[in-house]
N, C-alpha and C positions, 0 to 999 in steps of 0.2 A: 442206335440200338433201341429196340422196343421190347422191354421185358414182359413176358407173359407169366403173370403170377400164378395162374391156374396150372400152367405146365410145370413150374417149379414145385408147387404144392403137390401135384400128382406124383411127381418123381420122388419127393420126400416121403409121402404117404406110402408109396409102394416099397421104398427101402425100409420103412419102419414096419412092414408086414401087414398093412391095411389092404383089404380087398375092395373091389368096386372100381368103377371107371368114370364116375360122375364127380360133381363137386362135393359129394358126400361119400366118404369111405368108412369102413367098419372093420373091427377086429374083435374076436371073442377072446377074453382074458379071464380065465378061470370062470367064476360065477357071474361075470358081467360082460355086457356087450358095449364096447367103446366105439362111439361114432365121432367122426372128424369131418368138419365141413368148411369149405372155402366159400366165403361170402364176399363178393365184390362190393366195393364202396360205391355209393351213388354220387360221391363227390370227386370222382376222378379215378386214377389207376390203383388206388389203395385197395386193401382187402383185410378181412378179419378171419381168424380161425376160431370157429365155434366147436365145442366139444359136448358130447352128451353120453350119458350112461343109461343103459337099460338093465334092469334086474329081471332076468327071465321069469323068476318065480312070481313077479307082480303082473305079468302079462297073461291075458286070457289064452293066448296061443302064441307059439313062436313066430317071429317076424321073418318073412321071406327076404332075400337079398334086395328085391325091388322095393319092398316096404321100407327097409332100412335106409336105402338111398333116397327116400322121400322124407326122412325124419325131420328135416328142418324146413320143408316147404310149407307155406302158410295154409294152403287149401287141401293138403293131403289128408287122407283118412288114417294114415299111420299115426299111432299115438306119439305124443311129444315125449322126448327122453325124460326119464324119471329125474335126472339131474342134468342141468346144462350150465355151461360157463364158457368164457373166452379163454384161450390158451394162456394169456398173460396172468390169469388168476389161478393157475395151477400152483398148489403149494410146493415149496421146496425146489423151485427152478434154480439150477446152478448159476445162471446168469439172467438178469432181468430181461424179460421179453415185453417191451412196451410198444404200443401203437406208434409212438413217435420214432422209435428206433427203426421199425419196419418201414414207416413212411419215408424216413431219411434214406434208407437203403434203396427204396424204389426210386426216389428222386435222383439219387446218384447213379441209378441204373446198375447197381452192384448185385448182379444175379448170384454170384458166389457167396456174398455176405448174407443175402436172403436165405439161400439154401443152408448155409451153416447155422443161422439163427433158428430156422425151422427144424433142422435135424436135431439140434441140441434140445430145443423145447419139446419135440416129440419124444425123444429118448427119456427126458425127465418126466414127461406125462405118463409114459408107459411104466416107468419105475413107480410113480405115485399110485397109479391104478393097481398094479400087480402087488405092491407091498402094503398099501394102506387102505384100499377101498373095500368097505363093507357098508351095508345100510347104516349100521350104528356109527361107524367112524365118520361117514359123510355128515351125519347129523351133528356129531360131536365137534368136528372141525368147523362146521358152519356156526354152531353156537359159540365157539371160542373165537369167532371172527377171523379164522385162519384160512377160510375158503369162501370166496365170494361166488355164489352159485345160486341158480334157481332150483329149488328142490321141491318136488311134488309131495303133497302131504302123506301119500302112502309109504314113502321111504322112511 
């Protein structure tokens, strides 16, 4: 069996309500735009899940779906997300999501385990964003060292 992590990622993203059809998906949640990205590892079959937040009030103009799908591409003209992090750094995950867990599931070719882990982490991420994310709360969580993220100075 050869697990296609991008296929599992896409299925989980769609179930969680994310739009898009590429490695980068997006969802409007109240006053923020949450961006989700599947990044393949250069070291084998592994992958990472990157997340980003856009605060529309900080943008010069709204982003089109094509621009959002380019959010994590290096040479894209799309502005980098205002806040970016890896899914395992999302505060208050019910169950730890570690790269080691994900890699072990990939090695064991456990597609159901990968899907379960992603679905739980995405549900917790959506809960975090909808219940706790404002520009002020992101800065506060970061200052309290409860949120490991890259935060642009405008936030």
